[in-house]
N, C-alpha and C positions, 0 to 999 in steps of 0.2 A: 436442215435444207428441205427434207420431205415435207416436215411439215409446213413450212414457209409456202412451198409450193403449192401443198393441198390447200391453205387459206387462200393464197392467190387465185386458185380456181374456183373456189366456191364463191369468193366475191365477184368474180367476173360473170359466173353463172346468173349470180342474186341481181347484178346489175343489167343483165341481158334478159332477165324473166318479165315477161308482160305484168302490168298491175293487177294485183289479186281480184277476182270478181266475188261480190258479196256472198258469204255461204248460205244466205237463206234470200234468194230474189224476191223482191217484191212482188206480191201475187197479184194478178188482176191487171197489171199496167198503171200508168199514171197519166193523169189528163191535166195540162196547164192551160186554163182559160183564160184568155186575152180580152178584156171587156171593151176594146176598141178595135178599129179597122186594121188590116195589114198597114205596116210602113211606118208605124210610128215608134217612139222610143220603147213603150212597153212591149210592143209585138217582137222588136230586135231583141230585147232583153231576154224574152221568155224563149225564143228559137235558139239564141246562144247558149243558154244553160241546157235547155233540152238536148242539144246535139251531144253534150257531156253527161249529162245526167242518166241517160240510159245504162251508160256502162258502170255507174257508180252504184245504181239500184239493182242492176241486173234484169231489167224489165223494159216493156216500150214505153216511151213518152210521147205523147202526141199533144201539139200545141192547137187550140181551136179559138177561133175569134167569135165572139158574140156580142153583137154591137146593140146600142140602144140606150136613150135616156142618160146619155154621158157616161155611160158605164155602169149605171145603176142597176140596169136590167139584168145582167149576168149576177151581179151582187144578190138581187132579189130571188133569182132562180138557184142560185148556188146555196144558200144559207140553209136549205132544207136537205142537203145531200146526206144519204144514208151512212152509217159510220163505216160501212163495208167499202164503200167506193173512195178511191184515192184521186182525188181533185185539188189542185191548187189554183189561186186565181192572183193575176200579177196585180197589184194595187198601186195607187200613187196618192198623194195628198189630196186630191180631188174626192176620191171615193172614201177615205179615211179620217179627214180632217174637216175638208170644207163643206160636203154635203150633209153631213149631221148638223152643222149650223144653219147652212142655208135654206134646206127644204124642210117643209112643214112634215111631210111623210114620204120618206125616201125607202120605206118598205123593207129595211133590215136596220139591225142597230150593229155600228161598226165595231163597238167593244164587246159585245156580248155574241154575237153570231159568229165571228172570225177570230181566230188566233193567229198570232205571228209565225213565220217559219224561218224566212230568211230575207234580210235587206241585202239587194244586190247591185245598185249602182245609185249614184249621185249624177244630176245633168243640170246644166245651166239652160236658163231662158233667154230667148234673143226676140229684137225688133226688126222686122223684114218689111220692104216695100216691093211691089210689083216693078217692072222695068218701065212702065209709062209714068211712075211718079216722079216729078222733076226735082228730085233732092238725092244728094250723096251722103249726108251726115245728119245724126240724129238732130241736132239744133235746127237744121234746116227743114226736116220734117216737123218739129213743133212749130215752126213759124209758119210753115204751108198750111198745116192744120188748123192754126188760128185765124189764117186768112179765109181758109175753105173748110168751115166747120161741117158741112153737108159732107164731106169726103171722109169724116172720122168714123167709118165702118171698118172694124177691126175685127179679122178673124181669128178664132181659137179653136183648139181641137176639141173641146168640149164646152158646152154650157155648164157653168157652176164648178170649172176645172181652177187650178190655180193661175194659169194663163189668163183666164177670164177676169180674175181679181185683180191680178199685176197689170193688165190692160186698163182697168178702171183707174187704178192709184196712177198710171202713167198719164192718163186722160187728166185727172184731177191736178197732178203736178204740173202739168203745162197750161191748164186753163181751158181745156177743151172737154167737153162731154162725149165720152165714146161710146158709140153704138155697136153692142157685142153682137157678133154674128158667129153663133156656134155651129159647130161641126160633129160629124161622127168620126172623129180621129184626124191625125195631122194630115195624112195624104189628101183627102178630099178640101181640106182647108188650104193646103201649099198649092193643088191643082188650080184652084179659083184665083189665089193670089198671082200665079203667073200668067193666067189666061186674062187678069185684068177686071174679073168681076168684083173683087174687092183691093183696096187699095194697101192695105196695111194688114200685117197678121203678128200675133204674138204666139210664139210657139218655143219648143225645146229645140236650142243650138244644134244637136245633132239630127234633127228632122230637116231643119231648113238647109243645113251647111251643103250637103251633096247637090243641091240645085242652084247654088250661087254660082258655079263654075260656068254654067249654061248660059248666064245673063239676062235668065227670066226673071231674076229676084236679086235684090240687093240687102245684105245683113247690115243694120246701120249699129246697131249695138247689142251688148249681152249684159245679161243681168247679174254675173257673179262678182265676188268681191276682188277678184283680179281678172285678168285675161286668160283665155283659155290656151293652153299649150297646142291644141290642135288647129287653133286657128288665132295667132297672136296678132293679127293685123287688123282685129275686130276690137274697138275700144269698148269699155264698159261704160254703162248708163253713169257711173259716177265721175268718169273721165269726160263724158259730155255734159256734165253739169247738172246731172239728177242724182239725187241723194237716195237711191231705190239699190237693194240688192234682194235676189231671190236666187234658192235652188230648189230642185225638185229631186225626187227619188222614186226608185222602182222597188218593189219588196213583194215576196211570195207570201200568201196568206192561205189558210185551210179552214174550210166551215169547223165550226167547234164541235161538231159530231165526231171528227177525226181522232182516234186513240192517241194521247199523248205520246206514248212510245214510237208511234208511227210518225207524230209531227217532229219528233227529236230525231229520228233516223233521218227523215227528208233533209231536214234542217241541216244536219251536219254534213250530209252528202252535198248539199247546195253550198255550203261553205267550203268545203274542199274543191269543187268545181271552181269557184271563184278563187281560189288560191293559186290554180294552176297558171302557170307562165304563159302558156299559148291561150289560155280564154282570156287573160286579162288583156294580151295584146289585142285581141279582136273586139274588146269592149273598147279600148282605147282608140282603135282605128275608127270605130263608130262614134268617137266624140262622147263616149260615156265613161264617167269615172267607175270602175270596178270596186266592189265593197265585199268583203267576206264577214258573215256574221251569222251566229247561233239565233234560234228563237228568243232566248233571254235578253240577248244584246238588241235586237231587232226590236222588241217590246220597249225596253229604254230609250232607243232613238226615237220612237213614234210618239212616246210620252213627252219628250223634250220638244219635238217638232209642233204638237198640239199646244203646248204652253206658249211657245213663239207665234203661231199662226191664227188659232182661233180668236184671240182680241183683234186682229187685223179684219178678219172676216166679218165679224159681228161689228164693227166700227163702220164698214162699209154701207151697212145698212142693207143691202143686199139679200131678199128673200123670195122664196119662191113657193 
């Protein structure tokens, strides 16, 4: 009985004990750079991860927004980061898959200058209109744009982003030449959409969804293979008669100068953060699908995504 009581006491103490802190805290702190303005999917993902990562690494974790050139400016600045500095950058398909195909000189080599650390989210794209646009279904939007081609000004969070190419694909599919209006992030694009400066926007579902309840914009369709559990009332493009599907993702990358052991350590820490029930709930509440992945798993995901999307981007003929 004494042995059983002692085991019970030890188990209770272990359950009550706080999570262990790293034996060797990551010295010098960690910066997570978001190449876009605050308010978008990349920014929210970075801040949710940073909030928990500081405990896993035993150091300060600061999120920094650096805008410009559709995110490419931050990549250009970070590629030469000295090995002793701990810096991550939140990237999406625009920076790692699309830009290397589209731009003649992006100022960095996506495969040589950066290494994968952790895939953290998947997200859906969506099509929305401002409240002044007289349509409530995607089919109605297609008809309205064909009748008013001068209104086919489509806002996207960045020129050369996946929403940019998806907007071009949508335009081609409905027989309208879309005029792409690129912004420095989701927040300014959505602000102009709600103000009536642009009639249509293609952006991430999680960025658009919080603004729909106010009545200043309407989300007509989302681009996933199935409806989102966070907004089941919004039909897919396939349900609206357009056979198009697209998802995006956010992942953490490090400059290639970062030592491999540090990359692995941070990558595993982020993977563990993304396994936490509370963290996953926060991502889901923000309409993002949480993903937990090691550096190696992230590298494999990126290779598969490149194989899928690079031919699509090249086929568009868009270059800058």
